[in-house]
C-alpha positions in Angstrom: -189.3 5.5 96.2 -192.8 6.8 95.9 -192.9 8.5 92.5 -194.8 6.4 90.0 -192.3 7.1 87.2 -189.4 6.1 89.4 -191.0 2.8 90.3 -191.7 2.0 86.7 -188.2 2.9 85.7 -186.8 0.8 88.5 -188.9 -2.2 87.5 -187.8 -2.0 83.9 -184.2 -1.8 84.9 -184.5 -4.6 87.3 -186.1 -6.9 84.7 -183.7 -6.1 82.0 -180.6 -6.5 84.1 -181.6 -9.6 86.1 -180.2 -13.0 85.5 -182.6 -15.6 84.0 -182.9 -17.4 87.3 -184.5 -14.3 88.9 -187.6 -14.9 86.8 -188.3 -18.3 88.4 -190.3 -16.9 91.2 -191.1 -13.5 89.7 -194.7 -12.1 89.9 -196.4 -8.9 90.8 -196.5 -9.8 94.5 -192.7 -10.2 94.6 -192.2 -6.8 92.9 -194.8 -5.1 95.1 -192.9 -6.4 98.2 -189.6 -5.3 96.8 -190.9 -1.7 96.1 -193.0 -1.7 99.3 -196.3 -0.9 97.5 -199.5 -2.8 97.1 -200.0 -5.1 94.1 -203.0 -3.1 92.9 -201.0 0.2 93.1 -198.1 -1.3 91.3 -200.2 -2.8 88.5 -202.1 0.5 88.0 -199.0 2.6 88.1 -197.2 0.4 85.7 -200.1 0.4 83.3 -200.3 4.2 83.4 -196.6 4.8 83.0 -195.8 2.1 80.4 -199.2 1.6 78.7 -198.8 -2.1 79.2 -200.1 -4.6 81.7 -197.2 -5.6 84.1 -197.9 -9.3 83.8 -197.7 -9.0 80.0 -194.5 -7.0 80.3 -192.9 -9.6 82.5 -194.0 -12.3 80.0 -192.5 -10.3 77.1 -189.2 -9.9 78.9 -189.2 -13.7 79.7 -189.7 -14.4 76.0 -187.0 -12.0 75.0 -184.6 -13.6 77.5 -185.6 -17.1 76.3 -184.8 -16.1 72.7 -181.3 -15.0 73.8 -180.8 -18.2 75.7 -181.9 -20.3 72.7 -179.2 -18.5 70.7 -176.4 -18.4 73.3 -176.9 -21.7 75.1 -177.7 -24.1 72.2 -177.0 -27.1 74.4 -180.0 -26.3 76.6 -183.3 -27.9 75.8 -186.5 -25.8 75.4 -187.9 -27.2 78.6 -184.8 -26.3 80.5 -185.0 -22.7 79.3 -188.7 -22.6 80.1 -187.9 -23.7 83.7 -185.0 -21.4 84.1 -187.3 -18.4 83.2 -190.1 -19.4 85.5 -192.7 -21.0 83.1 -195.0 -23.4 84.8 -194.9 -25.8 81.9 -193.0 -26.2 78.6 -196.4 -26.2 76.7 -197.4 -22.8 78.1 -193.9 -21.4 77.3 -194.1 -22.7 73.7 -197.5 -21.2 73.1 -196.4 -17.8 74.5 -193.1 -17.9 72.5 -195.0 -18.6 69.3 -197.6 -15.9 70.1 -194.8 -13.3 70.5 -192.4 -14.5 67.8 -194.5 -16.3 65.2 -192.5 -19.6 65.5 -192.0 -22.2 68.2 -188.8 -22.1 70.3 -187.6 -25.2 68.6 -188.0 -23.7 65.1 -186.4 -20.5 66.3 -183.4 -22.4 67.7 -183.0 -24.2 64.3 -183.3 -21.0 62.3 -180.8 -19.3 64.5 -178.4 -22.3 64.3 -178.3 -21.7 60.5 -177.5 -18.0 61.0 -175.2 -18.0 64.0 -172.1 -20.2 63.6 
């Protein structure tokens, strides 16, 4: 797989279809090894194809996955979800979640609890 667009498409598919635990150790180095390209090539290629930094894309997918887990697995604590998706700390997860969604994960969970029976 050497065509830049194919690599980008494969990364997007991999991230969207992966189980939450896959994100625990996920970073550009892991993806570069998987696709047998250098980290710099992968970062550049992804930015050109997608118009977004690969690290930011990974973070955004983690946030989207965490929102789904907050809705689907209400018994899990915010810290457990953060750990499951590879965040170094609950605090960094909460800050990133709020930056992307405008509310903290705890507030999101409460709001969704009122909507979803």
